[in-house]
C-alpha positions as CSV (number, residue, x, y, z in Angstrom):
1,M,82.2,113.1,52.3
2,S,82.5,116.7,51.8
3,E,85.4,118.2,49.7
4,Q,87.1,119.6,52.9
5,M,87.5,116.4,54.5
6,A,88.6,114.4,51.1
7,G,91.4,112.3,51.5
8,H,91.4,112.5,55.3
9,G,90.5,109.3,57.4
10,M,88.2,109.7,60.3
11,A,90.9,108.2,62.6
12,G,93.0,111.6,62.6
13,L,89.9,113.9,62.7
14,N,90.2,117.0,64.7
15,L,87.3,119.3,64.3
16,A,88.5,121.8,66.7
17,G,88.7,125.2,64.7
18,H,86.7,124.0,61.6
19,G,83.7,125.8,62.7
20,N,80.2,124.5,63.0
21,E,79.3,124.1,59.4
22,L,81.6,121.2,58.9
23,L,80.2,119.6,62.0
24,V,76.8,119.9,60.8
25,E,77.7,118.7,57.5
26,L,79.5,115.7,58.6
27,T,76.7,114.9,61.1
28,A,74.3,115.0,58.4
29,E,76.2,112.9,55.9
30,I,76.9,110.1,58.6
31,V,73.2,110.1,59.8
32,A,72.0,109.9,56.0
33,A,74.3,107.0,55.3
34,Y,73.4,105.2,58.5
35,V,69.7,105.5,57.9
36,S,69.7,104.6,54.2
37,N,71.0,101.0,55.5
38,H,69.1,100.7,58.8
39,V,65.4,101.2,59.8
40,V,65.2,103.9,62.3
41,P,61.8,105.2,63.9
42,V,61.2,108.8,63.3
43,S,60.9,109.2,67.0
44,E,64.5,108.2,67.4
45,L,65.9,110.3,64.6
46,S,66.6,113.2,66.6
47,T,68.6,111.1,69.1
48,L,70.6,109.7,66.4
49,I,71.5,113.1,65.2
50,G,72.3,114.2,68.8
51,D,74.6,111.4,69.4
52,V,76.5,111.5,66.2
53,H,76.9,115.3,66.6
54,T,78.3,115.0,70.1
55,A,80.6,112.0,69.0
56,L,82.0,114.3,66.3
57,N,82.3,117.3,68.5
58,N,84.2,115.2,71.0
59,T,86.8,114.0,68.5
60,G,89.3,116.9,69.2
61,A,88.7,116.5,72.9
62,P,91.9,115.2,74.9
63,A,91.6,111.8,75.8
64,P,90.9,111.3,79.6
65,V,94.0,110.8,81.5
66,V,94.1,107.3,83.2
67,A,95.8,107.1,86.8
68,A,99.0,105.1,86.8
69,V,98.3,101.9,89.0
70,E,100.8,101.9,91.7
71,K,102.6,98.8,92.5
72,P,101.7,97.3,95.8
73,K,104.1,97.7,98.5
74,P,105.1,94.5,100.6
75,A,104.6,94.3,104.3
76,V,108.2,93.5,104.5
77,S,111.1,93.5,102.2
78,V,111.2,90.4,99.9
79,R,114.9,89.8,101.5
80,K,113.5,90.0,104.9
81,S,110.5,87.7,104.3
82,V,112.3,84.5,104.4
83,Q,113.9,83.5,107.8
84,D,115.3,80.3,109.0
85,G,112.3,79.6,111.3
86,Q,109.6,81.6,109.6
87,I,108.5,83.0,106.3
88,T,106.6,86.4,106.1
89,C,103.6,86.8,104.0
90,L,104.2,90.0,101.9
91,E,100.4,90.7,101.8
92,C,99.6,91.1,105.3
93,G,103.1,90.7,107.2
94,G,102.2,87.5,109.3
95,N,104.7,85.1,110.0
96,F,104.1,81.4,109.1
97,K,106.1,78.1,108.9
98,S,104.1,77.5,105.5
99,L,102.4,80.1,103.4
100,K,100.2,78.0,101.0
101,R,97.1,77.4,103.0
102,H,97.4,80.9,104.4
103,L,97.6,82.7,101.0
104,M,94.7,80.4,99.6
105,T,92.3,81.2,102.8
106,H,93.0,84.7,103.6
107,H,94.1,86.4,100.1
108,A,92.7,84.0,97.5
109,L,96.2,83.5,96.0
110,S,97.9,80.5,94.6
111,P,101.6,80.2,95.1
112,E,102.0,80.9,91.5
113,D,99.9,83.9,91.5
114,Y,101.6,85.2,94.8
115,R,105.0,84.9,93.2
116,E,103.8,86.8,90.0
117,K,102.2,89.3,92.0
118,W,105.2,90.2,94.0
119,E,107.6,89.4,91.1
120,L,109.2,86.6,93.0
121,P,111.4,84.1,91.4
122,S,110.0,80.7,90.7
123,D,111.9,79.0,93.3
124,Y,110.7,81.3,96.1
125,P,110.0,79.1,99.1
126,M,106.5,78.8,100.5
127,V,107.7,77.1,103.5
128,A,110.3,78.4,106.2
129,P,113.8,76.8,105.4
130,A,114.0,75.3,109.0
131,Y,110.5,73.8,108.8
132,A,111.3,72.3,105.3
133,E,114.5,70.8,106.6
134,A,112.6,69.3,110.0
135,R,110.1,67.7,107.5
136,S,112.6,66.3,105.6
137,R,114.5,64.8,108.2
138,L,111.4,63.3,109.9
139,A,110.5,61.7,106.3
140,R,114.0,60.2,106.2
141,E,113.7,58.5,109.6
142,M,110.4,57.3,108.9
143,G,111.9,55.7,105.7
144,L,109.8,57.5,103.1
145,G,111.1,57.9,99.9
146,Q,113.3,54.5,99.8
147,R,112.3,51.6,98.0
148,R,110.9,48.6,99.6
149,K,112.8,45.6,100.2
150,R,111.4,42.6,98.4
151,A,110.1,40.0,100.8
152,A,111.7,36.7,101.0
153,K,109.7,33.9,99.1
């Protein structure tokens, strides 16, 4: 590598203000090193030189600005989304007794993905509280969840 660049790694290289001579010298050194270890057709040599020159010339250019991704806004506030008789979808604002099927069919989200996307607690309900209570009451009336009595022998 050239004496001007001795002791400097390529990572912190900024060629701005060093003039065209250093750029040409570095380009030549890099291309020569590459060509000595790889077979490059003569027809592609000028493209290789141009690509290396352009890459070195752009090392001092500022990095492109990446736009910050805006956090999505829910259709309703999280606090208002759970009501006794209904639960509101934060994606579209629809009211449901149960969200699970709606999330899968309309938004391709599992309950876990939905909770993660909206930063909801792991115990956030997917069913309206009154509906869950009615289903629980119905299951108890039907005797579900109780051990069966053994038949007399």
